[in-house]
N, C-alpha and C positions, 0 to 999 in steps of 0.2 A: 528497527528502521528498513533495513535491506529486505527482510522477510515479509513486510510488508508491501513492499514495492512487486517484491516476485508474488506474491497472494494475489495483487490484481493484475500482474501482467498475463498470470495462468488464466484468470477467469475471464478477461479480454480476448485470450487466445482458443478459448471453449466457446465463446460467445455469451458466457453470462452479465457481462454487464456492458453497458455503452461502453466505449471509446469518447466519441461527441459531451460526454457529460462528466460534470465533476462527481466522483464516490468518494462514503469514507473505507479505507483499510484497516483492518485491526489485525496487531498480532501480539506474539507476548513470547512468554518461555514454558513453563512446565510448570511452572506452578501459577500459568494463565494469563490472559491477555494483560498488556502493560502498556501496547503503544497504540497510538489509532493516528493514521496522516489522511489531508484531504489531498487528493490527487487528480490530476485527467490523467485515465492509463491508456495505455498504447498495448497491440501486441509486441507478441518479441522482434515480430521483425523491426520493429519501429520502437525498440527498446530505449534510443537514447532521444528519444524525443517524449518522453514522458515530464511528464509538470510537477511536482509537489508544492501544493499552493499550500498547504500549512501545518503544521503541526501541531494538534492538538493533544497529544497526551504522549510523554514520554517516562521510564525508569528513570528513576533518581538514587543511585545506589550508594549507598552508606556503610564506612566501614567503622 
């Protein structure tokens, strides 16, 4: 989930996504995307104002 937040932050910094609307951020491992969150992104300057609104998918690891 950390990477999904970082991706949204970097995309907001670059101006690729709006900071006033919710977006879906997707991340994963070398095996593919396994995490999706609904987030209100902010730029890195306002990192602590980021709001995760919903966890759509997250991996479940079984040993």
